C-alpha positions in Angstrom: -0.7 -20.6 -12.4 2.0 -18.8 -14.3 -0.6 -16.7 -16.1 -2.1 -15.6 -12.8 1.4 -14.8 -11.5 2.1 -12.7 -14.7 -1.2 -10.9 -14.3 -0.4 -10.0 -10.6 3.1 -8.9 -11.6 1.7 -6.6 -14.3 -0.8 -5.1 -11.8 1.9 -4.4 -9.3 4.1 -2.8 -11.9 1.3 -0.7 -13.3 0.4 0.6 -9.8 4.0 1.3 -9.0 4.7 3.2 -12.2 1.4 5.0 -12.3 0.0 5.1 -8.8 -3.6 5.9 -8.4 -4.7 8.7 -5.9 -1.2 10.1 -5.9 -0.9 13.7 -4.5 -2.3 15.7 -1.7 -5.9 16.5 -0.7 -6.5 20.2 0.0 -9.7 19.3 2.0 -8.6 16.7 4.5 -9.7 15.7 7.9 -7.0 13.1 8.7 -3.3 12.9 7.9 -0.4 10.7 8.9 3.1 10.0 7.8 5.2 6.8 7.9 8.5 5.5 6.9 10.4 2.3 6.4 14.1 3.0 7.2 15.1 -0.5 6.0 14.1 0.2 2.5 13.9 4.0 2.4 10.1 4.0 1.8 8.2 7.1 3.0 4.5 8.0 2.7 2.1 10.7 3.7 -1.5 9.9 3.7 -4.4 12.4 3.4 -8.0 11.5 4.0 -11.3 13.3 3.9 -13.6 11.5 6.3 -17.3 12.5 6.4 -19.8 10.8 8.7 -17.6 7.8 9.3 -16.8 7.2 5.7 -13.6 7.8 3.7 -14.9 10.1 1.0 -11.5 10.8 -0.5 -7.9 9.6 0.0 -4.5 10.4 -1.5 -0.9 9.7 -0.8 2.5 11.0 -1.7 6.0 9.7 -1.0 8.8 7.7 -2.3 9.5 4.1 -2.1 10.1 0.8 -3.8 7.7 -0.7 -6.3 6.0 -2.8 -3.6 5.4 0.2 -1.3 4.0 2.3 -4.1 1.8 -0.4 -5.5 0.5 -1.3 -2.1 -0.4 2.3 -1.3 -2.1 2.8 -4.7 -4.1 -0.4 -4.4 -5.0 0.4 -0.8 -6.3 3.9 -1.7 -8.5 2.4 -4.4 -9.9 -0.2 -2.1 -10.7 1.9 1.0 -12.1 4.9 -0.9 -15.9 5.2 -0.1 -15.6 2.6 2.7 -16.6 3.1 6.3 -13.9 3.4 8.9 -14.8 0.0 10.2 -14.6 -1.5 6.7 -11.2 0.1 6.1 -9.9 -1.2 9.5 -11.3 -4.7 8.6 -9.4 -4.6 5.3 -6.2 -3.7 7.1 -6.7 -6.8 9.3 -7.4 -9.0 6.3 -4.3 -7.6 4.4 -2.1 -8.0 7.5 -3.4 -11.6 8.0 -2.7 -12.5 4.4 1.0 -11.4 4.7 1.9 -12.0 8.3 -0.3 -14.9 9.3 -0.2 -16.4 5.8 -4.0 -16.5 5.5 -5.3 -17.7 2.2 -8.6 -15.9 2.7 -8.2 -13.1 0.1 -11.7 -12.6 -1.2 -12.4 -9.4 0.6 -9.1 -7.9 -0.7 -9.8 -8.0 -4.4 -6.8 -6.7 -6.4 -4.8 -6.3 -3.2 -4.4 -10.1 -3.3 -1.8 -9.5 -6.0 0.6 -8.7 -3.2 0.2 -12.1 -1.6 3.5 -13.2 -3.0 5.3 -10.7 -0.9 4.9 -13.0 2.1 7.6 -15.2 0.6 10.1 -12.3 1.2 9.7 -11.3 4.9 11.8 -8.2 4.6 9.4 -6.9 1.9 6.3 -7.3 4.1 7.2 -4.0 5.8 7.2 -2.3 2.4 3.7 -3.6 1.6 2.2 -2.9 5.0 3.7 0.6 5.6 0.7 2.4 4.0 -1.7 0.3 6.0 0.0 1.2 9.3 -0.1 4.8 8.2 -3.8 4.5 7.4 -4.4 3.0 10.8 -2.6 5.9 12.5 -4.5 8.5 10.4 -7.9 6.9 11.2 -7.1 6.8 14.9 -6.0 10.5 14.8 -2.4 9.5 15.7 -0.8 11.8 13.1 1.6 13.0 15.8 2.9 9.5 16.2 5.7 8.7 13.7 4.7 5.5 12.0 7.8 3.4 11.3 8.3 -0.2 10.4 11.6 -0.3 12.2 
């Protein structure tokens, strides 16, 4: 079990230090911003949605290692997914952390963040990007997403 834990830790550190899909999209159809005042995390999410599918996604912002890694892993996972699939992944991720579901097969590498549920204050760091994605997909960019 220690080897698996070490692998997950390395994955989180890698995505935190070198986040994937980091930056802005010039061609975007959806956008939202969120923040976690408890930890100082902030994120802006940019999406290009075409025919109900996330063709491209990027994010920018500052935050703790968990927030950055979660956003990086999320963008990799939802890219090229339908809106329904992305919202389903949000539900699965949320269930893993909040409802302590052990069903993680659909999440792939995102399951590396499962250990966060042992630290309730950090759950908001891991879910900020997902709440921001949810707002963007529902065209609620005018709503300030906050984990407060």
